[in-house]
N, C-alpha and C positions, 0 to 999 in steps of 0.2 A: 750739737750730736759734733762726737770728736771723732778722728781719723780711724777708720776699724779698715779691714780687709774684707771683698766682699770677692761672693765664687760669683761668676757667670752661668748663668742657665743658659743652653745651648739649645733646650727646648722653646724656648721665649726668646730667643736671638736670634738678629739675620745681619750678615755683612753679603750687601747687593750692589753692583753695580753696572754703569750701563756707558755704551761707546755707539758713537755715529757707527752707522751703519749704510755703503752704498752713497754718506752726503744728502740721503732723506728719510730715514728714520733709525731707530736709534733700539740695538741689543742690548738685554738685559741679562744679568746673570747670577749667582751665587757664588757662594764659598761656603760649603758644609762642614769643617772640622778646623777649629781653630781654637785657643785657648788665652783668658788675657789673665791678669793678674791687675787688680784695681784697686788700692788701697788711699777709701777717701775720705771726708766726710762730703755725703753725696748734696750738703747745702751748701755747701761752699767748697767747692772743687780749685781752688788756686794750690791748696800744698795737694794735692794725688798725684800719688803715683800710679802711672797707668803703662801699660806695658800688653802689647798684641801678638800673637803668631798665627799666622794661617796657614796652614796645609793648601801650597797651590794644586797640590792633584786631585785636589776637593773640589777644582771649580765645574761649578754645572750652569749651562747656557741652554737646557732641551735639546740637547745637537751632539748625538755622541763625536761625529766626522770632528764636529770644531772645537769640542772639548779637546779629544786627540792633539789637533792641531797648537790649539795653547798651550797643550801642556809640553809639544817640543823646542826645541832649539830654536823654533821662527818667534818662538814665545817667551815663556817662563823658562822654558828649562830648567824643567823639575828635577830633571835626573841628577845636573848640578848641583840647580839651588831650589832647593824641595820649599823654602821655603820665604814668606815677605814677614816680614815684621815690621814694627809700629813702637819707638818708647818715646813719650810724651817728655818734652825738657822743658816747655813753657808754656803757665795760662793766664789767661788775659779774662779776668770778669767781665761783659759788654751789658750787663745788664741785668733782673733779678732770675736768676736761673740761665742764664742764655752765657756762654764762653766759648774764647777760642784758644783751642789748644793745640798747638805746634810742639811737632816731634820728629825724630827722623826715621822714617821710612825707607824701609832696605828692601830693595826687588833686585836680582839677578846679583847681587854684589855690588850693590851703586846704591849709594843714600846720599840723601836729600832732606831737607825739611820739609813738610804738610803740614799745613794748616788744616783744623775740621774747627766744624763750628757746630757746638753743641749744645742741646736745650735740656735741662734737669726737668724730667715732668712728675716725679714727683715720687713719695713712698709711701708704705703701710703696712701691713700684717696682712699676709697670706692665710689660705684657712685653718692652717697647722702654724702658727705664730708665729713662724717666722719673719723678717723685717727683710721686706723687697724695699729694690729702686727701681727706677726706669730714665735712660736716657735716650736721646736721637741725635744721630750725628750727621752731617754731608761735610764734602770735602771731595778737589779736585785735584787731576795731575795730568801732568803731559806724561804718557808712555814711551817717548823716545828722550825723555830725561835718565829712566833707568833700563835704556837700551833697547826699548822694543820696540824695532822697527819695523820689524817687516813689512810690508805693505802690498797692494796691486792696481795697478791704473785702471783706469776704467777705461773702456770706449769712448764713453760720454763725453769723456774731462771728468778728473774727481781722482781720487781714492777713493778703496772697497774698506777700507777702516780708517773712523778720525783716531786723532793724534790726545785729546781730551775728553780723560776717563772720569767720570763721578761718579762717587762711593757714597752709601747710605749705609748705616749703622741702625740700627735697633736694640737694645741691648737690655736685658734684665739681669739683676743682680742679688741674692741673696746673702746678707750678714753672717759674714762665720762668728759663731760662737767662741 
């Protein structure tokens, strides 16, 4: 297969995160609005061009007050930094259908390298004859590296919000004609 353009299907794609809360549990959330540009041969991602743009105001953690706080200057500061972006810079095959995709992640005007471990889940035809491909990816970042430093000390010791944020992507894309 040759490198072609793929349109990400937002109805079958999710961008989720989780972070430690009160040092005892994890809070999960999603970003509902994002765009992606993918030019790739899904069976060989080593030459792919991948870019993501995420609307940070679309954060959803099932708690309106927490979501508003995450949009504020204490965290994402969506008024001044509305987007989180990722652009792949290096893709290394780690095994059959397994890749490490490293790229430039930008949050709050700070750009740092971040690596996602990505698995090609397969491809096929949908009921309407369109070629679709699926991928799963996971990565982890330290939020403080991107200026997300707000926290609150707990009476019992420790902090309210952990530093490490796990990111999970389930992506389905349709080959453009």
